[in-house]
PAKOLVO-667032 format. One record per residue (C-alpha): residue number from 1; residue in one letter; z, y, x. Coordinates in Angstrom, 3 decimals, always signed. Each point is the difference from the previous one (the first is absolute). Example, Ala and Ser with C-alpha at 12.3 -4.5 7.8 and 13.67 -1.06 7.14 Angstrom:
REM PAKOLVO-667032
{seq->1; type->A; c3->+7.800; c2->-4.500; c1->+12.300} .
{seq->2; type->S; c3->-0.660; c2->+3.440; c1->+1.370} .
END
This chain:
REM PAKOLVO-667032
{seq->1; type->M; c3->+131.270; c2->+61.828; c1->-111.398} .
{seq->2; type->K; c3->-2.607; c2->+1.259; c1->+2.776} .
{seq->3; type->T; c3->-3.588; c2->+0.710; c1->-1.194} .
{seq->4; type->F; c3->-2.387; c2->-1.683; c1->+2.464} .
{seq->5; type->G; c3->-3.408; c2->+1.951; c1->+0.048} .
{seq->6; type->G; c3->-1.312; c2->+3.602; c1->-0.289} .
{seq->7; type->P; c3->-2.481; c2->+2.177; c1->+2.082} .
{seq->8; type->V; c3->-1.577; c2->-1.577; c1->+2.793} .
{seq->9; type->L; c3->-0.285; c2->+0.696; c1->+3.527} .
{seq->10; type->F; c3->-2.886; c2->-1.721; c1->+1.803} .
{seq->11; type->L; c3->+0.501; c2->-0.658; c1->+3.843} .
{seq->12; type->D; c3->-3.193; c2->-1.570; c1->+1.194} .
{seq->13; type->R; c3->+1.099; c2->-1.569; c1->+3.227} .
{seq->14; type->D; c3->+1.432; c2->-3.303; c1->+1.274} .
{seq->15; type->D; c3->+3.003; c2->-0.270; c1->+2.123} .
{seq->16; type->I; c3->+1.960; c2->+3.052; c1->-1.018} .
{seq->17; type->N; c3->+3.241; c2->-0.234; c1->+1.898} .
{seq->18; type->T; c3->+3.467; c2->+0.670; c1->-0.724} .
{seq->19; type->D; c3->-0.223; c2->+3.049; c1->+2.537} .
{seq->20; type->E; c3->-2.682; c2->+1.529; c1->-2.105} .
{seq->21; type->I; c3->+1.800; c2->-0.710; c1->-3.132} .
{seq->22; type->I; c3->+3.159; c2->+1.820; c1->+1.360} .
{seq->23; type->P; c3->-0.029; c2->+1.329; c1->+3.681} .
{seq->24; type->A; c3->+2.626; c2->-1.450; c1->+2.176} .
{seq->25; type->R; c3->+1.425; c2->+3.476; c1->+1.110} .
{seq->26; type->Y; c3->+1.269; c2->+0.230; c1->-3.573} .
{seq->27; type->L; c3->+2.098; c2->-3.288; c1->+0.049} .
{seq->28; type->T; c3->+3.093; c2->+1.974; c1->+0.843} .
{seq->29; type->E; c3->+0.170; c2->+1.645; c1->-3.521} .
{seq->30; type->I; c3->+3.186; c2->-0.767; c1->-1.803} .
{seq->31; type->T; c3->-1.358; c2->-0.758; c1->-3.340} .
{seq->32; type->K; c3->-3.134; c2->-1.445; c1->-1.719} .
{seq->33; type->Q; c3->-0.321; c2->+3.370; c1->-1.787} .
{seq->34; type->D; c3->-0.207; c2->+1.718; c1->+3.420} .
{seq->35; type->L; c3->-3.221; c2->-2.213; c1->+0.790} .
{seq->36; type->K; c3->-1.903; c2->+1.439; c1->-2.963} .
{seq->37; type->P; c3->-1.993; c2->+2.757; c1->+1.639} .
{seq->38; type->Y; c3->-1.247; c2->-2.167; c1->+2.774} .
{seq->39; type->I; c3->-1.949; c2->-2.516; c1->-2.095} .
{seq->40; type->L; c3->-3.370; c2->-1.227; c1->+1.813} .
{seq->41; type->E; c3->+0.273; c2->+3.114; c1->+2.218} .
{seq->42; type->D; c3->-1.618; c2->-1.717; c1->+3.064} .
{seq->43; type->L; c3->-2.677; c2->-1.731; c1->-2.000} .
{seq->44; type->K; c3->-3.373; c2->+0.915; c1->+1.148} .
{seq->45; type->L; c3->-2.654; c2->-0.561; c1->-2.540} .
{seq->46; type->A; c3->-3.246; c2->+2.260; c1->-0.701} .
{seq->47; type->G; c3->+1.002; c2->+2.309; c1->-2.834} .
{seq->48; type->F; c3->+3.470; c2->-1.126; c1->-0.515} .
{seq->49; type->D; c3->+2.819; c2->+2.551; c1->-0.190} .
{seq->50; type->P; c3->+3.581; c2->-1.397; c1->-0.010} .
{seq->51; type->K; c3->+1.239; c2->+3.380; c1->-1.629} .
{seq->52; type->G; c3->-2.799; c2->+0.052; c1->-2.578} .
{seq->53; type->E; c3->+0.484; c2->-0.279; c1->-3.566} .
{seq->54; type->K; c3->-1.484; c2->-3.464; c1->-0.154} .
{seq->55; type->T; c3->+2.758; c2->-1.176; c1->+2.071} .
{seq->56; type->K; c3->+2.666; c2->+1.750; c1->-1.678} .
{seq->57; type->Q; c3->-1.075; c2->-1.328; c1->-3.442} .
{seq->58; type->A; c3->-0.808; c2->-3.500; c1->+1.011} .
{seq->59; type->R; c3->+2.195; c2->-3.010; c1->-1.362} .
{seq->60; type->V; c3->-2.398; c2->-2.519; c1->+1.291} .
{seq->61; type->I; c3->-1.561; c2->-0.604; c1->+3.618} .
{seq->62; type->V; c3->-3.204; c2->-2.156; c1->+0.054} .
{seq->63; type->T; c3->-0.867; c2->-0.973; c1->+3.380} .
{seq->64; type->R; c3->-1.652; c2->-2.815; c1->+2.085} .
{seq->65; type->A; c3->+1.261; c2->-2.729; c1->+2.224} .
{seq->66; type->N; c3->+3.228; c2->-0.324; c1->+2.054} .
{seq->67; type->F; c3->+1.901; c2->+3.035; c1->-1.540} .
{seq->68; type->G; c3->+3.283; c2->+0.677; c1->+1.525} .
{seq->69; type->C; c3->-0.626; c2->-1.668; c1->+3.514} .
{seq->70; type->G; c3->+1.985; c2->+1.077; c1->+2.998} .
{seq->71; type->S; c3->+3.660; c2->+0.452; c1->+0.283} .
{seq->72; type->S; c3->+2.032; c2->-1.610; c1->-2.633} .
{seq->73; type->R; c3->+2.048; c2->+2.733; c1->-1.506} .
{seq->74; type->E; c3->+1.237; c2->+0.776; c1->-3.530} .
{seq->75; type->H; c3->-0.773; c2->+3.409; c1->+0.383} .
{seq->76; type->A; c3->-3.723; c2->-0.506; c1->-0.801} .
{seq->77; type->P; c3->+0.634; c2->-1.266; c1->-3.473} .
{seq->78; type->W; c3->+2.927; c2->+2.500; c1->-0.497} .
{seq->79; type->V; c3->-2.302; c2->+2.906; c1->+0.715} .
{seq->80; type->L; c3->-2.528; c2->-1.349; c1->-2.802} .
{seq->81; type->E; c3->+3.020; c2->-0.412; c1->-2.402} .
{seq->82; type->V; c3->+1.392; c2->+3.389; c1->+0.298} .
{seq->83; type->N; c3->-3.532; c2->+1.326; c1->-0.520} .
{seq->84; type->G; c3->-0.405; c2->-1.897; c1->-3.233} .
{seq->85; type->I; c3->-2.311; c2->-2.506; c1->+1.151} .
{seq->86; type->T; c3->+0.902; c2->-3.452; c1->-1.695} .
{seq->87; type->V; c3->-2.994; c2->-2.055; c1->+0.772} .
{seq->88; type->V; c3->-2.104; c2->-0.672; c1->+2.984} .
{seq->89; type->V; c3->-3.177; c2->-2.111; c1->-0.484} .
{seq->90; type->A; c3->-1.745; c2->-1.315; c1->+3.039} .
{seq->91; type->E; c3->-2.055; c2->-3.076; c1->+1.255} .
{seq->92; type->S; c3->+3.011; c2->-0.882; c1->+2.034} .
{seq->93; type->F; c3->+3.262; c2->+1.256; c1->+1.340} .
{seq->94; type->A; c3->+2.097; c2->-0.426; c1->+3.052} .
{seq->95; type->R; c3->+2.654; c2->-2.570; c1->-0.965} .
{seq->96; type->I; c3->+3.147; c2->+2.023; c1->+0.570} .
{seq->97; type->F; c3->-1.510; c2->+3.083; c1->-1.448} .
{seq->98; type->R; c3->-0.763; c2->-1.885; c1->-3.187} .
{seq->99; type->Q; c3->+3.258; c2->-1.722; c1->-0.257} .
{seq->100; type->N; c3->+1.791; c2->+3.427; c1->+0.538} .
{seq->101; type->M; c3->-2.185; c2->+1.262; c1->-2.941} .
{seq->102; type->F; c3->+1.413; c2->-2.592; c1->-2.315} .
{seq->103; type->N; c3->+3.606; c2->+0.493; c1->+1.405} .
{seq->104; type->C; c3->-0.423; c2->+3.740; c1->-1.200} .
{seq->105; type->G; c3->-0.991; c2->-0.999; c1->-3.383} .
{seq->106; type->M; c3->-3.899; c2->+1.203; c1->+0.593} .
{seq->107; type->A; c3->-2.939; c2->-2.225; c1->-0.522} .
{seq->108; type->A; c3->-2.239; c2->-1.074; c1->+2.878} .
{seq->109; type->V; c3->-3.096; c2->-1.617; c1->-1.807} .
{seq->110; type->E; c3->-2.447; c2->-1.969; c1->+2.104} .
{seq->111; type->L; c3->-3.697; c2->-0.164; c1->-1.451} .
{seq->112; type->P; c3->-3.006; c2->-1.739; c1->+1.596} .
{seq->113; type->K; c3->-2.540; c2->+2.314; c1->+1.725} .
{seq->114; type->P; c3->-2.550; c2->+0.175; c1->-2.829} .
{seq->115; type->A; c3->+2.766; c2->+1.160; c1->-2.348} .
{seq->116; type->I; c3->+1.026; c2->+2.688; c1->+2.570} .
{seq->117; type->D; c3->-3.495; c2->+1.101; c1->+0.318} .
{seq->118; type->T; c3->-0.203; c2->+0.293; c1->-3.840} .
{seq->119; type->L; c3->+3.189; c2->+2.226; c1->+0.016} .
{seq->120; type->F; c3->-1.606; c2->+2.168; c1->+2.710} .
{seq->121; type->S; c3->-2.979; c2->+0.572; c1->-2.270} .
{seq->122; type->F; c3->+2.576; c2->+2.155; c1->-2.068} .
{seq->123; type->R; c3->+0.878; c2->+2.214; c1->+2.803} .
{seq->124; type->E; c3->-2.550; c2->+2.778; c1->-1.181} .
{seq->125; type->C; c3->+1.808; c2->-0.126; c1->-3.492} .
{seq->126; type->A; c3->+2.392; c2->+3.038; c1->+0.110} .
{seq->127; type->D; c3->+1.828; c2->-1.690; c1->-2.971} .
{seq->128; type->A; c3->+0.393; c2->-3.479; c1->+1.614} .
{seq->129; type->V; c3->+3.365; c2->-1.678; c1->-1.013} .
{seq->130; type->V; c3->+1.325; c2->-3.450; c1->+0.564} .
{seq->131; type->S; c3->+2.335; c2->-1.852; c1->-2.317} .
{seq->132; type->L; c3->+1.882; c2->-3.204; c1->+0.856} .
{seq->133; type->D; c3->+1.520; c2->-2.485; c1->-2.068} .
{seq->134; type->I; c3->+2.382; c2->-1.677; c1->+2.317} .
{seq->135; type->E; c3->+0.894; c2->-2.779; c1->-2.741} .
{seq->136; type->A; c3->-3.533; c2->-0.790; c1->-0.801} .
{seq->137; type->Q; c3->-1.286; c2->+0.555; c1->+3.720} .
{seq->138; type->T; c3->-2.792; c2->+2.097; c1->-0.812} .
{seq->139; type->L; c3->-1.079; c2->+3.297; c1->+1.382} .
{seq->140; type->T; c3->-2.472; c2->+2.316; c1->-2.014} .
{seq->141; type->I; c3->-1.682; c2->+3.167; c1->+1.361} .
{seq->142; type->R; c3->-1.750; c2->+2.481; c1->-2.117} .
{seq->143; type->G; c3->-2.016; c2->+2.968; c1->+1.034} .
{seq->144; type->G; c3->-2.941; c2->+1.958; c1->-1.770} .
{seq->145; type->E; c3->-1.196; c2->-2.384; c1->-2.686} .
{seq->146; type->R; c3->+0.782; c2->-3.057; c1->+1.960} .
{seq->147; type->E; c3->+2.595; c2->-2.720; c1->-0.122} .
{seq->148; type->E; c3->+0.549; c2->-2.908; c1->+2.176} .
{seq->149; type->S; c3->+2.894; c2->-2.662; c1->-0.104} .
{seq->150; type->F; c3->+1.048; c2->-2.498; c1->+2.770} .
{seq->151; type->S; c3->+2.712; c2->-2.639; c1->-0.085} .
{seq->152; type->F; c3->+2.210; c2->-0.325; c1->+3.056} .
{seq->153; type->E; c3->+2.566; c2->-2.462; c1->+1.432} .
{seq->154; type->M; c3->+3.536; c2->+0.789; c1->+0.760} .
{seq->155; type->A; c3->+2.736; c2->-2.663; c1->+1.042} .
{seq->156; type->P; c3->+2.578; c2->-0.343; c1->-2.762} .
{seq->157; type->F; c3->+2.810; c2->+1.215; c1->+2.426} .
{seq->158; type->D; c3->-2.105; c2->+3.091; c1->+0.912} .
{seq->159; type->K; c3->-0.685; c2->+0.692; c1->-3.610} .
{seq->160; type->A; c3->+3.668; c2->-0.174; c1->-0.757} .
{seq->161; type->L; c3->+0.915; c2->+2.473; c1->+2.692} .
{seq->162; type->V; c3->-2.660; c2->+2.495; c1->-1.061} .
{seq->163; type->L; c3->+1.178; c2->-0.129; c1->-3.723} .
{seq->164; type->A; c3->+3.686; c2->+0.289; c1->+0.907} .
{seq->165; type->G; c3->-0.788; c2->+3.104; c1->+1.927} .
{seq->166; type->G; c3->+0.511; c2->-1.504; c1->+3.327} .
{seq->167; type->W; c3->+2.121; c2->-2.246; c1->+2.144} .
{seq->168; type->V; c3->+3.171; c2->+1.966; c1->-0.614} .
{seq->169; type->D; c3->-0.371; c2->+0.213; c1->-3.787} .
{seq->170; type->Y; c3->-0.955; c2->-3.746; c1->-0.040} .
{seq->171; type->A; c3->+3.098; c2->-1.002; c1->+1.843} .
{seq->172; type->D; c3->+2.269; c2->+1.997; c1->-2.187} .
{seq->173; type->T; c3->-1.450; c2->-1.883; c1->-2.985} .
{seq->174; type->K; c3->+0.344; c2->-3.474; c1->+1.590} .
{seq->175; type->Y; c3->+2.979; c2->+0.101; c1->+2.243} .
END
């Protein structure tokens, strides 16, 4: 079973779109794995390096509102998946991106702005890690000497998709 959590990459901006997650010029690649080096290549944030160690080590992204807006393409969650990212936490997601995350067996966790602000208060902790309990619908962040936990909602079918490993694995067990 997939582990949901790990080191955190903080992307402090609203409206990060699918072209910033995976630039459209790479959509002709043949396999998901071929997308791997291009994750977040066009994202412009002060101090952010898409090729840096924080990006390579990340298993969780914490960001702001409307993550995954723009073009509705599965390539955006795919590039996260092949880079080992299993969880994205945001105030809100573009609807199609969010569903594509679930369809790929990844967790898209929505938390209210005050909770997102609390998560961002951990960004200076070099050891910040998130753990997610899908069944209990709880998220815990640890860093330095601190720890905070939050409850989140996930529709039963979306939870079933995530726990199964995505739509294909879910369908294999049901049909």
